[in-house]
Backbone as CSV, one residue per row, in Angstrom:
resi,resn,N_x,N_y,N_z,CA_x,CA_y,CA_z,C_x,C_y,C_z
1,MET,46.204,21.213,5.368,45.593,20.395,5.821,45.878,19.390,7.575
2,ASP,45.718,20.503,8.385,45.858,20.361,10.443,45.618,19.241,10.647
3,HIS,45.694,18.845,11.889,45.742,17.358,12.235,44.306,17.397,12.757
4,LEU,43.586,18.186,13.203,42.966,18.458,14.214,41.485,17.950,12.400
5,SER,41.820,18.852,11.717,40.959,18.574,9.751,40.652,17.439,9.612
6,LYS,42.422,17.100,9.766,42.179,14.639,9.159,41.595,14.247,10.072
7,LEU,41.494,14.360,11.665,41.008,13.557,12.322,39.652,13.521,12.235
8,PHE,39.201,15.104,12.121,37.901,15.535,11.263,37.290,14.112,10.394
9,MET,37.398,14.439,8.866,37.217,14.146,7.992,37.744,12.088,8.633
10,ALA,38.545,11.713,8.563,38.696,10.284,9.311,37.128,10.027,9.968
11,ALA,36.998,10.340,11.227,35.776,9.985,12.185,34.517,10.303,11.129
12,LEU,34.520,11.722,10.291,33.309,11.120,9.459,33.095,10.114,8.500
13,ILE,34.311,10.324,8.156,34.005,8.582,7.105,34.004,7.526,7.629
14,VAL,34.637,7.121,9.175,34.139,6.156,9.890,32.764,6.093,10.330
15,MET,31.941,7.175,10.419,29.991,7.668,10.334,29.726,6.824,9.824
16,PHE,30.160,7.283,8.495,29.375,7.451,7.565,29.288,6.133,6.934
17,PHE,30.851,4.862,7.721,30.952,3.369,6.846,29.863,2.959,7.704
18,ILE,29.879,2.924,9.063,28.956,2.136,10.100,27.271,2.790,9.680
19,ALA,26.916,3.613,9.352,25.425,4.223,8.615,25.566,3.483,7.915
20,GLY,26.249,3.094,6.912,25.900,2.547,5.637,25.774,0.826,6.685
21,VAL,26.693,0.588,7.513,26.371,-1.276,7.389,25.407,-0.958,7.943
22,ALA,24.783,-0.190,9.116,23.867,-0.659,9.344,22.218,-0.432,9.096
23,CYS,22.587,0.190,8.062,21.373,0.563,6.846,21.363,-0.634,6.283
24,ILE,22.482,-1.279,5.773,22.558,-2.962,4.908,21.784,-3.621,6.101
25,ASN,22.016,-3.939,7.444,21.885,-4.922,8.360,20.579,-4.611,8.164
26,GLY,19.357,-3.674,8.175,18.319,-3.491,8.431,17.428,-3.953,7.291
27,SER,17.911,-4.347,6.441,16.801,-4.587,5.362,17.761,-5.381,4.626
28,GLU,16.528,-6.808,4.074,17.001,-7.880,3.513,16.537,-8.032,2.076
29,LYS,16.391,-8.808,0.965,15.352,-8.943,0.272,14.881,-10.603,0.504
30,SER,13.191,-10.867,0.525,12.817,-11.886,0.867,12.893,-12.747,-0.657
31,SER,12.362,-13.778,-0.339,12.052,-14.702,-1.554,11.180,-14.481,-2.653
32,SER,10.750,-13.073,-2.826,9.969,-12.870,-3.185,10.564,-11.661,-4.121
33,GLY,11.546,-11.345,-3.986,12.005,-10.873,-4.533,12.129,-9.376,-4.238
34,TYR,11.492,-8.855,-3.704,11.496,-7.279,-2.648,11.873,-7.064,-1.163
35,GLU,12.311,-6.420,-1.248,13.610,-5.678,-0.204,12.914,-5.578,1.290
36,ILE,12.857,-6.339,2.404,12.028,-5.970,3.812,13.109,-4.702,4.123
37,THR,12.460,-3.834,5.059,12.740,-2.882,5.807,12.158,-2.597,7.409
38,TRP,12.714,-3.066,8.127,12.468,-2.408,9.517,12.433,-1.241,9.910
39,VAL,11.312,-0.607,10.687,11.485,0.426,11.256,11.688,0.672,13.112
40,GLY,13.240,0.890,13.082,13.373,0.495,14.346,13.825,-0.831,14.920
41,THR,13.335,-1.145,16.042,14.193,-2.338,16.284,13.497,-3.641,16.006
42,PRO,13.139,-4.569,15.087,13.082,-5.691,14.548,12.387,-6.416,16.072
43,PRO,11.021,-6.897,15.860,10.764,-8.235,16.542,11.543,-8.607,16.337
44,ALA,11.339,-9.776,17.979,12.161,-11.110,18.234,11.811,-12.284,17.174
45,GLU,10.519,-12.102,16.535,9.812,-13.275,15.809,9.333,-12.594,14.578
46,SER,10.505,-11.558,14.012,10.338,-10.899,13.003,10.535,-11.825,11.061
47,ALA,11.342,-12.972,11.461,11.597,-14.072,10.705,10.676,-14.492,10.025
48,MET,9.239,-15.221,11.311,8.130,-15.888,10.830,7.597,-14.643,10.946
49,ILE,7.279,-13.280,11.121,5.820,-11.904,10.901,6.749,-12.237,9.178
50,GLU,7.715,-12.105,8.805,7.920,-11.708,7.125,7.803,-12.573,6.312
51,THR,7.607,-14.238,6.348,7.133,-15.052,5.904,5.473,-15.311,5.939
52,MET,5.451,-14.910,7.086,3.286,-14.977,6.699,2.847,-14.083,5.775
53,ILE,3.542,-12.329,6.710,3.226,-11.253,5.241,3.757,-11.342,4.065
54,ASN,5.005,-11.940,3.908,4.718,-12.722,1.998,3.426,-13.270,1.420
55,GLN,2.543,-14.356,3.161,1.739,-14.896,2.492,0.259,-14.264,2.675
56,GLN,0.496,-13.034,3.259,-0.777,-12.381,3.067,-1.046,-11.356,1.794
57,ILE,0.155,-10.865,1.666,-0.075,-9.621,1.214,-0.329,-10.314,-1.277
58,SER,-0.128,-8.978,-2.437,0.054,-9.764,-2.860,-0.739,-7.976,-3.531
59,PRO,0.646,-7.959,-4.493,0.233,-6.214,-5.846,-0.787,-6.911,-6.698
60,TYR,-1.002,-5.745,-7.268,-1.801,-5.401,-8.336,-1.546,-6.128,-9.319
61,PRO,-1.989,-7.769,-9.856,-1.760,-8.222,-11.410,-0.756,-8.100,-12.375
62,GLY,0.464,-8.436,-12.491,1.110,-7.738,-13.684,2.062,-6.932,-12.955
63,MET,2.449,-6.231,-11.198,2.956,-5.467,-10.621,3.715,-6.437,-9.808
64,GLU,5.198,-5.610,-8.982,5.668,-6.657,-8.322,6.229,-4.765,-7.346
65,TYR,5.653,-5.979,-6.272,6.580,-5.132,-4.817,7.899,-5.202,-4.916
66,ASP,8.654,-3.874,-4.968,9.765,-3.328,-4.574,10.802,-3.685,-3.164
67,ASN,10.157,-3.085,-2.550,10.171,-3.575,-1.769,9.006,-2.604,-0.446
68,ILE,9.241,-3.879,0.720,8.005,-3.265,2.007,8.865,-2.779,3.425
69,THR,8.530,-1.473,4.276,8.578,-1.317,4.814,7.789,-1.584,6.384
70,LEU,8.132,-2.274,7.323,7.571,-2.928,8.152,8.063,-2.322,9.096
71,SER,6.857,-1.704,9.901,7.098,-1.450,11.903,6.526,-1.650,13.171
72,ALA,6.656,-2.356,14.032,5.654,-2.540,15.046,5.501,-2.182,16.219
73,SER,4.160,-2.352,17.122,4.611,-1.792,18.529,3.123,-2.810,18.897
74,ARG,3.837,-2.202,20.723,3.078,-3.946,21.408,1.663,-3.247,21.790
75,GLU,1.087,-4.074,21.574,0.185,-3.524,22.343,-0.963,-4.603,22.651
76,ASN,-0.494,-4.849,24.146,-1.462,-5.017,25.237,-0.487,-6.971,24.678
77,GLU,-0.983,-8.011,24.730,-0.377,-9.097,24.550,0.198,-9.442,22.686
78,LYS,0.069,-8.609,22.191,-0.017,-8.246,20.541,0.298,-7.546,20.209
79,LEU,1.225,-7.880,19.304,1.688,-7.325,17.787,1.313,-6.462,16.749
80,ARG,1.133,-5.014,17.353,0.466,-4.860,15.639,1.589,-4.327,14.467
81,ILE,1.259,-4.732,13.237,2.144,-4.785,12.006,1.392,-3.467,11.297
82,HIS,2.907,-2.845,10.912,1.841,-1.977,10.216,3.457,-2.511,8.600
83,ALA,2.652,-2.231,7.268,3.368,-2.606,6.645,2.884,-1.752,4.863
84,ILE,4.137,-1.187,4.372,3.624,-0.071,3.630,4.766,-0.585,1.901
85,ALA,4.014,-1.745,1.422,4.685,-1.781,-0.050,4.622,-0.730,-1.475
86,GLU,5.562,-0.898,-1.424,5.726,0.203,-2.656,6.167,-0.666,-4.204
87,SER,6.016,-0.161,-5.121,6.043,-0.484,-6.558,6.943,0.159,-7.458
88,SER,7.821,0.119,-8.038,8.161,1.895,-9.055,6.706,1.562,-10.564
89,GLY,5.986,0.177,-10.682,4.870,0.344,-10.891,3.758,1.840,-10.980
90,SER,3.890,2.444,-9.640,2.858,3.486,-8.978,3.507,3.858,-8.193
91,ARG,3.092,5.314,-8.277,3.193,6.396,-7.376,2.700,6.147,-6.047
92,TYR,1.391,5.821,-5.684,1.018,4.988,-4.373,1.608,3.751,-3.875
93,PRO,1.601,3.496,-2.420,1.828,2.406,-2.020,0.284,1.731,-1.839
94,ASP,0.578,0.066,-1.663,0.114,-0.785,-1.028,0.337,-0.337,0.555
95,ILE,-1.142,-0.659,1.364,-0.798,-0.278,3.048,-1.321,-1.361,3.579
96,TYR,-0.943,-2.774,4.712,-1.619,-3.133,5.618,-1.288,-3.711,6.231
97,ASP,-2.812,-3.561,7.430,-1.988,-3.191,9.400,-2.032,-5.605,9.481
98,PHE,-1.539,-5.320,10.258,-2.176,-6.696,10.706,-1.567,-7.163,12.677
99,THR,-2.233,-7.652,12.854,-1.887,-8.004,14.526,-1.826,-9.480,14.974
100,TYR,-0.575,-9.315,15.083,0.157,-10.919,15.634,0.356,-11.053,17.057
101,ARG,-0.027,-12.448,17.498,-0.109,-12.980,18.118,-0.242,-14.410,18.843
102,ASP,0.544,-15.161,19.260,0.942,-16.908,19.769,0.911,-17.220,17.667
103,ASP,2.176,-16.855,17.393,2.270,-17.185,15.900,1.883,-17.144,14.884
104,ASP,0.326,-16.355,15.203,-0.770,-16.080,14.594,-1.230,-14.612,13.801
105,LEU,-0.998,-14.540,12.318,-0.689,-13.074,11.660,-2.410,-12.707,10.873
106,ILE,-2.910,-11.513,11.717,-4.272,-11.487,11.113,-3.956,-9.967,10.430
107,ARG,-4.773,-10.554,9.640,-4.613,-8.739,8.514,-5.952,-8.112,8.569
108,VAL,-6.117,-7.300,9.753,-7.485,-6.053,10.005,-7.537,-5.057,9.204
109,GLY,-6.478,-4.402,8.240,-7.177,-3.503,7.302,-5.816,-3.727,6.177
110,TYR,-5.893,-2.749,4.997,-5.994,-2.255,4.347,-6.106,-1.342,3.197
111,LEU,-5.372,-0.422,3.011,-5.525,0.610,2.056,-4.461,0.441,0.061
112,LEU,-4.975,0.265,-0.178,-3.957,-0.185,-1.683,-4.421,0.385,-3.250
113,GLU,-3.182,1.364,-3.378,-3.658,2.250,-4.472,-2.215,2.382,-5.074
114,ALA,-1.634,0.641,-5.243,-0.858,0.791,-6.072,-0.534,-0.187,-7.116
115,ILE,-1.772,0.408,-7.941,-2.232,0.414,-9.464,-1.382,0.784,-10.787
116,PRO,-1.222,0.030,-11.515,-0.455,0.659,-12.907,-2.203,2.481,-13.130
117,GLU,-0.964,3.161,-13.472,-1.922,5.000,-14.088,-2.527,4.290,-15.501
118,SER,-2.014,2.914,-15.990,-3.516,2.881,-17.505,-4.759,1.974,-16.546
119,VAL,-4.561,1.491,-15.597,-5.269,1.140,-14.724,-6.801,1.759,-14.146
120,ARG,-5.936,2.856,-13.390,-6.059,3.438,-12.146,-7.382,4.786,-13.944
121,SER,-7.022,4.754,-14.369,-7.364,5.570,-15.855,-8.590,5.058,-16.036
122,GLU,-7.844,3.688,-16.341,-9.745,3.352,-17.016,-10.314,3.494,-16.099
123,ALA,-10.211,2.545,-14.764,-11.769,2.194,-14.349,-12.193,4.016,-13.843
124,ILE,-11.380,4.864,-14.202,-12.169,6.460,-13.878,-12.808,6.823,-14.781
125,ASP,-12.502,6.674,-15.756,-13.436,6.112,-17.212,-14.518,5.655,-17.385
126,VAL,-14.817,4.289,-16.652,-15.596,3.102,-16.177,-17.001,4.202,-15.966
127,ALA,-16.247,4.708,-14.469,-17.176,5.007,-13.277,-17.828,6.314,-13.645
128,MET,-17.806,7.355,-14.397,-17.844,8.039,-15.159,-18.726,8.219,-16.329
129,GLN,-19.225,6.515,-16.407,-19.859,6.344,-17.720,-21.272,5.961,-16.980
130,SER,-21.196,6.040,-15.355,-22.541,5.605,-14.769,-23.416,6.720,-14.500
131,GLU,-24.536,6.889,-15.307,-25.600,8.004,-14.720,-25.295,8.694,-13.709
132,SER,-25.851,7.601,-12.777,-25.156,8.144,-10.959,-24.471,9.085,-11.446
133,ILE,-23.410,8.817,-11.449,-21.787,9.460,-10.910,-21.551,10.791,-11.480
134,ALA,-22.400,10.639,-12.975,-22.107,11.421,-14.115,-23.514,12.773,-13.585
135,ASN,-24.701,12.300,-13.042,-25.521,13.464,-12.814,-25.015,14.229,-11.107
136,THR,-23.843,13.435,-10.605,-23.719,13.631,-8.986,-22.308,15.136,-9.580
137,LEU,-21.569,14.954,-10.506,-20.156,15.002,-10.855,-20.372,16.777,-11.551
138,GLY,-22.211,16.474,-11.875,-21.706,17.766,-13.364,-21.260,17.463,-14.835
139,SER,-21.090,18.777,-15.197,-20.461,18.955,-15.936,-19.199,20.552,-15.993
140,GLY,-18.340,20.323,-16.998,-17.403,22.152,-16.395,-16.032,21.533,-16.749
141,THR,-14.986,22.567,-16.625,-13.893,21.850,-16.716,-13.060,21.070,-15.114
142,ASN,-14.230,21.784,-14.104,-13.589,20.936,-13.372,-15.109,20.016,-12.229
143,ALA,-15.349,19.508,-12.870,-16.670,18.892,-12.517,-16.608,17.791,-12.413
144,TYR,-15.328,17.293,-12.427,-14.895,15.614,-11.865,-14.081,15.620,-10.851
145,GLY,-13.011,17.270,-11.174,-12.396,17.041,-9.202,-10.977,15.995,-9.230
146,VAL,-10.848,15.421,-7.846,-9.712,14.670,-7.274,-10.071,13.218,-7.564
147,SER,-9.741,12.324,-7.879,-10.389,11.193,-7.683,-9.360,10.490,-6.466
148,SER,-9.915,9.278,-5.982,-9.077,8.356,-5.347,-9.614,6.620,-5.418
149,VAL,-7.780,6.286,-6.480,-8.564,4.954,-6.678,-8.212,3.670,-5.922
150,LYS,-8.727,2.314,-5.349,-8.434,1.764,-4.689,-8.881,0.540,-4.847
151,ARG,-7.423,-1.055,-5.124,-8.421,-2.001,-4.609,-8.950,-2.511,-3.629
152,ILE,-10.341,-3.374,-3.680,-10.494,-3.861,-3.124,-10.551,-5.827,-3.195
153,LEU,-9.810,-5.709,-2.068,-9.784,-7.836,-1.984,-11.336,-7.774,-2.610
154,PRO,-10.748,-9.683,-3.043,-12.167,-9.912,-3.079,-13.050,-10.809,-1.828
155,GLU,-12.219,-10.850,-0.035,-13.092,-10.647,0.538,-13.402,-9.969,1.167
156,THR,-13.881,-8.836,0.984,-14.283,-7.819,1.112,-15.350,-7.488,-0.133
157,SER,-15.002,-7.560,-0.919,-15.938,-7.127,-2.064,-16.989,-8.138,-2.582
158,GLU,-16.778,-9.214,-1.998,-18.154,-10.029,-1.915,-19.094,-9.728,-1.293
159,LYS,-18.998,-8.608,-0.388,-20.376,-8.249,0.843,-20.886,-7.404,0.096
160,PHE,-20.379,-7.031,-0.902,-20.726,-5.603,-2.625,-21.375,-6.595,-3.802
161,HIS,-20.776,-7.477,-3.891,-21.215,-7.857,-5.686,-20.207,-9.251,-5.607
162,ALA,-19.355,-9.576,-5.671,-18.775,-10.629,-6.133,-17.378,-11.378,-5.572
163,ARG,-17.164,-12.190,-5.091,-15.531,-12.368,-4.098,-14.478,-12.726,-5.756
164,LYS,-14.110,-11.118,-5.969,-13.504,-11.034,-6.944,-12.523,-9.330,-6.248
165,THR,-12.220,-9.147,-6.971,-11.020,-8.077,-7.260,-11.702,-6.613,-7.722
166,LEU,-12.214,-5.925,-7.165,-12.815,-4.603,-7.558,-12.052,-3.457,-7.569
167,ILE,-12.219,-2.496,-8.484,-11.634,-1.341,-7.679,-11.970,-0.363,-7.637
168,SER,-12.106,0.693,-6.574,-13.156,1.834,-5.797,-12.840,3.336,-6.296
169,VAL,-13.259,3.624,-7.011,-13.163,5.319,-7.234,-13.671,6.235,-6.860
170,THR,-13.129,7.204,-6.009,-13.936,7.809,-4.716,-14.327,9.667,-5.568
171,TRP,-15.045,10.065,-5.449,-14.690,11.656,-5.333,-15.384,11.839,-3.859
172,LEU,-14.187,12.765,-3.093,-14.634,13.223,-1.807,-14.782,14.190,-2.068
173,ASP,-14.629,14.908,-2.751,-15.830,16.293,-2.647,-16.608,16.412,-4.067
174,HIS,-17.309,15.471,-3.893,-18.235,15.617,-4.430,-19.322,14.060,-3.311
175,SER,-18.703,13.067,-2.009,-19.082,12.683,-1.928,-20.035,11.575,-2.621
176,ILE,-19.147,10.933,-3.781,-19.824,9.429,-4.247,-18.289,8.860,-4.505
177,SER,-18.474,7.225,-4.494,-18.026,6.146,-5.226,-18.511,5.422,-6.050
178,ALA,-17.850,4.759,-6.770,-18.449,3.429,-7.543,-17.524,2.420,-7.206
179,LEU,-17.752,1.444,-7.141,-17.210,-0.083,-7.346,-17.288,-0.585,-8.491
180,VAL,-15.874,-0.951,-9.138,-15.916,-1.347,-10.554,-15.126,-2.487,-10.932
181,ASP,-15.886,-3.256,-11.702,-15.303,-4.589,-11.914,-14.530,-4.339,-13.660
182,MET,-13.649,-4.656,-13.120,-12.574,-3.981,-13.962,-12.993,-5.144,-15.643
183,ASP,-13.112,-6.640,-15.405,-13.324,-7.227,-15.899,-14.564,-7.709,-17.248
184,THR,-15.600,-6.993,-16.519,-17.039,-6.034,-17.466,-16.259,-4.987,-17.435
185,ARG,-16.218,-3.861,-17.399,-15.721,-2.543,-17.023,-17.292,-2.265,-16.924
186,GLU,-17.653,-2.507,-15.539,-19.624,-1.758,-15.263,-19.037,-1.378,-14.137
187,VAL,-19.896,-0.267,-13.307,-20.295,-0.143,-12.224,-21.486,-1.105,-11.816
188,VAL,-20.574,-1.858,-10.333,-21.562,-3.031,-9.714,-22.342,-1.901,-8.708
189,GLN,-21.671,-0.729,-8.087,-22.324,0.257,-7.164,-21.621,1.241,-7.207
190,VAL,-23.060,2.087,-6.343,-22.603,3.372,-6.239,-22.720,3.970,-4.787
191,TRP,-21.916,4.722,-3.978,-22.701,4.937,-2.891,-22.699,6.669,-2.987
192,ASN,-23.823,7.310,-2.818,-23.595,8.720,-2.488,-23.814,9.153,-1.352
193,GLY,-23.110,9.833,-0.980,-23.404,10.847,0.468,-23.765,11.742,0.666
194,GLN,-24.732,12.443,-0.547,-25.565,13.426,-0.564,-27.043,13.620,-0.100
């Protein structure tokens, strides 16, 4: 190996070492046991924000988040924070959106799909027992199409049923959605866009 090749290999090793250190510095374990990683430069208030986010998010019962990826952008006087929480118990993540201003973190949106596959399947089965859903979906091998299954938090579900966690099962290709109470195994509301 000539001198130039040795120099190139040494520079490559140093670059990989620096990149590894930078990645390690960009993420850390929270007190809840999951790893928190910021995309880009974390805001100055990142430690306080992480603590507040930890208090406002929760995985589906019986699951744990493995890692949370946070990104932040300034919008006028407030900071918009996007959080993607992943769990090895689901192929889908939970997504939360927050605003942060004057030491106040407010959740402004969420899309919670990190649900165990067994619960997901059970919610679809319960939804398909609804006469309205069954009539809309029809019969045949491709009648059911692709469904999306999401967790609805109590503060949202109380507007439609009761203050408890519910599951939404939606078939976009059929424009129909069912709100499922997994405790009672009932469809508590159906929306049909047709």
